N, C-alpha and C positions, 0 to 999 in steps of 0.2 A: 508375458512380463519380458519387458525391453530387457537387452542386455544391458551391465553396469556400468561395460567401460566405453559401448557408444554411443550411451545415455552422458557421460564425461568429456567425449568428444564435443559435443554441443554446451555442453553445461560450461566446461574450465572458461574459453572465453572470455565470457560476461563474467565470470568472478572474478578473472586474470583483469581486466579494464577497470575494475572496482579498485585491486590490490594495487595497480600504474596509478589511480589517483590518489592512494590515501597514503603510500610512498613519496610521490611528485609533492602532497603538501607539509609530510613528516620531514621531507630532504629540503625543504625548503626550495625545489624547484619548481614551483606552485604557491607564489604568493596567497598568506592565505586572505588578504583584502581583494585576490581576484575570483575566490570561491563564489559569493554572491554574483559579479557579471553569470560566472555559467550557469548558478542555481537560475540564475533570470531567463538568460538564454534558452534554456530547457523549459521551462514551467508556460513562458510566454508565447514560445514560439515555434520551436521545435517540437515539445508533447503535443501542443493543440493541432498541429499541421498531420501527426499523428492520426491521435484519437479521432481526425475528421477525415483523412483516408479509410484507414475503420471501417468508423463509422459509415461515411458514403459509400463504401463497396460491400457494406453486407445484409442481407435481405433484413428489409424493413419487422419482417415476422421473431428474427432471431434478438433484436430490438428491445422490443413488448414482451417476451417470457418474464410472464406474472409469476413460476414456476420455481427459476431462478433467483428469481429477486428476495420470494418468497422463503425461501428454504437460507437465503446466504443471509437475511437479515435475520431469522430467527437466533442462527446460530452465532451471529455478531453480538446480539443481544445475552446472550446465554454465555458470550466468553467475557461479556463489561464486566454484565453480573459477577461471575464466578471470578473472575482477576480482583474485582473492587473486594469483596466478603473475604476472601484467600488474602488480601494482601493490607488488608486498611488497620492500624492498630496504633497504638498512642506515639511513633513516631510517623509514621506513613498515614496523614489526614488525608483529609477528601482531597484534595489539590493533587499529589501526590499519588496516592489511589487510582485514582481518575485519566489521570496521566500515563500511567502505568498501564491501567487498562485497554485505553485506545492503543498503547504500543503493540500488547498483546492480541490486539484481534482486526488491526489494521495494518493488511499486509503490502511490500514495497512494491504494487503492483503498474502503479504508472510510469516507475523510472525503470524499473527492473521486470515485472510480470511479463506488462506487453512484450516486450521483443523477444524476451526467452520462453515464452509460452508458445509465441508465430515461428518460432526457428524448433521448437521441439514437435509440436502438431499441425502447423500448418495456419493461415491465414483464416483457415473458418472457426478457431479461437476466438475470435474477435468480437462477438455480441455479446457472449457470456461474459469478457475480461472486461469489457467495457460494464458494464451492467453490475458487476461487484464493482468496480472504480464507484460509480454513482453511490452508492449504498455506501462505502465508507468516507465519502467525502463529503455526503447532503445530511446523514442520518447519525452514521457512528461518530463520526468526530464530532459531531454537533450536541450529541446527547452527552458525548466525554468531557465536552468543555463547562457546558451546563454542570452537569453533577459536580467537577473540580472548583467549583463558587458555594457547595454548601458549608465550607468552612464559613465564608465572610455568610454566608446563608441566614445563620443558628443566629445574629447578630441581627440583622435587617428586614426581616419577615418575605426571607426566600426574595427581595428586590435584586440583590448581587447575581441572584441564579438565574432571574427572569434576566435581566442586563446581558449575562455571559451568552445567555441562549440567542442571544436577538446579534449578538456581535459574530458569535459561530454561524449564521445567519446569512451578517454581511459579507463575512469571511468567504462561503458560500458564492455569491454573488459574486464578488468580486475572482473567484478566481476561474483563470481561463475555461479548464478543463474541461467543467461539464456541459459549457456552451459549447464548445467545439463541438462533442459531442453529440446535442442537440442538435446542431449545424449540420452534423452528418449523418444522423438520422431523417432528418429533413428530407435532406441534399436525397436518401436513399429513398426513402417515398414518394419524393417527385420526379425520379430519374433524373436529377438536373447534375450537368458536369460542368465544369469549371470551363472557362473561355483555357485554351491549348496553354500559353504561356503563363498563366497565373497557376491553371494547374503544376506543371512544370517546377515551377517556384518552390508549391505546396511539395510538391514530393520532396524535392530535395530538403527541405526543412525537417520533414518527415524523417528522410533517409539519417540526417544527421543527430536524430533526435538518441538513437539508442546509445552510440561510442560515449559521446559525450555526455548525456544521463548516469549512464555505472561512474565515467572519470568521477562525476559530480559526489557521484554517494562514494564515494572510496578519498575524497578529496575532505567531505562536512565531516564523514566518518574520524578522518584523522583530526580536523581542525576539535573538534567534540572532544577528543580524549587528550588534547593535549591543553585543553580550558579547562577538565575536570579532572585532575590527577591528582584526587586524594583517595582514601584508603573509604572502603565499604565492605562491610558483609557480603557473603556471598547470598546471602538470603535473599539481600533485601533484592537483588535480582534473575538471578537465577532459577527461583521459580516461575519466571513471568519467561525466560527465555523459553523453559520446558513447554509451559503454555500458550506460546505462540506457534513454534516448531513442532510438537508432535500433539496435544490436546486440539489445538484446532484444526488440521486437516481430517485427525479421526471422527469426531465431532462433526464436522461436514459429509463427512462418507457416511457417518451412523444415520442423520435426520437425513440425506440425502436420499441413501434406500432406505430407510423407514416409509419416507413420502413417495418414492414410486411404489413398494409392495401397498402403500392406502390407493394408490388410483391417480397418484396426481402424477401431468405430466408431463412426467423430470424427463427429458432422454438420457443414457448411461456418457454418451460423450460430454454432454454438460455440465453431468458430475462429475466426472475427472476432473477435466478444468475448475471446476470449483474447488475440487479438492487442492489441486496443486498451487490453485492462486494461497489457498489457507497456508499450504505450504513453505511459502514463499519468507523471507525474515521481514521482517517489521519496519514499516513503511519510514523512511531518513527524515522526511522532512515535521515528525513529531517531535524531533530535536529542535527545532522552529517556537514549535506551538509551547513546550517546555519552558523558552524561555522570556517566551511572551508571557504567558501568563503565572509565572514566578515558581513553579515546582524544579526539584530537585533537577536538574537537566544533568548532572553527573550520572546519575541512575538511570536516567531515559538513554542516554549515548549509550553506557555500557552495555543495557538490552539489543539496542543497534545494531551496538559492533558485534557484541557475542552469536547473535542469530544473523548476522552476514553471512561472518565466518565459518558457524558449524554450517548452515543452509546450504553451502556448497555438499557438503555428504550428504546430510539431512532432506533434502530437495531433490539431490537423485536418487535416494532411496526411493521417495515417494512416488520419483516419475517410476520406476522400475517395479513398483508393485500395484502400479495402478495403470499401466496405460499398457 
């Protein structure tokens, strides 16, 4: 069990950068109109370069670990089903329940988890982290978006749900992160290296990913709070916060431990990384999906904000317990 103070010394700068972005947006030092530009830089330039670097420098066997994919995917599906069942009611219909389930099961791995876990555990975590990102981007997100259309599907024979699924898959194809992971894995498999000037450019962009992404998370949270400042009962979002920060990592730990006892070739180190990924706060980009699909973005923004603030303590506790 790692000393809590040592863990906080590592995690503090990451959460401090989120706070800096939040304050900058709230105080008007960062114009709200500038936030999409920051998001674009991280999503289309810096983060893909970081993921490519991790993928290209990680042994290909670690990027093809079916046990990691299977355990993490099973836990994600359980989380989605549980969150939908627990939140679906007369007010929170399929759209809000499904996007809420996504925010309960989708950690902020890309913007926060990649740099934070690498700082805590070293670059050897890259293979496991990359696989969890692929599961969340390709399967969990697509499933929740498809489920969110069930309100419309009741009157359209399921066509709305099918259309939403296709739209989600198109979004995956247009997202540069999976492609950067695939290209990095291919580079690792074939021992390919970029020409030195190109590699230095990619590495510089990769180095910029962590600080800009964390700052952008804070700014996005501030913008969401400023635009959705209406009263809301705690019961609408606190249960989902607890699911994300407590239930998700505990579920991954329990399922992973059980799988290992049954003979699944899942290494203890990979399970540790998966548990810490699950202990991360909710992904900030789910707020954008909520806007896009007409869900209650005020509720989603609160969940993301509260999980991000609380994760400073809960994530550090999780690191202390499993590392």
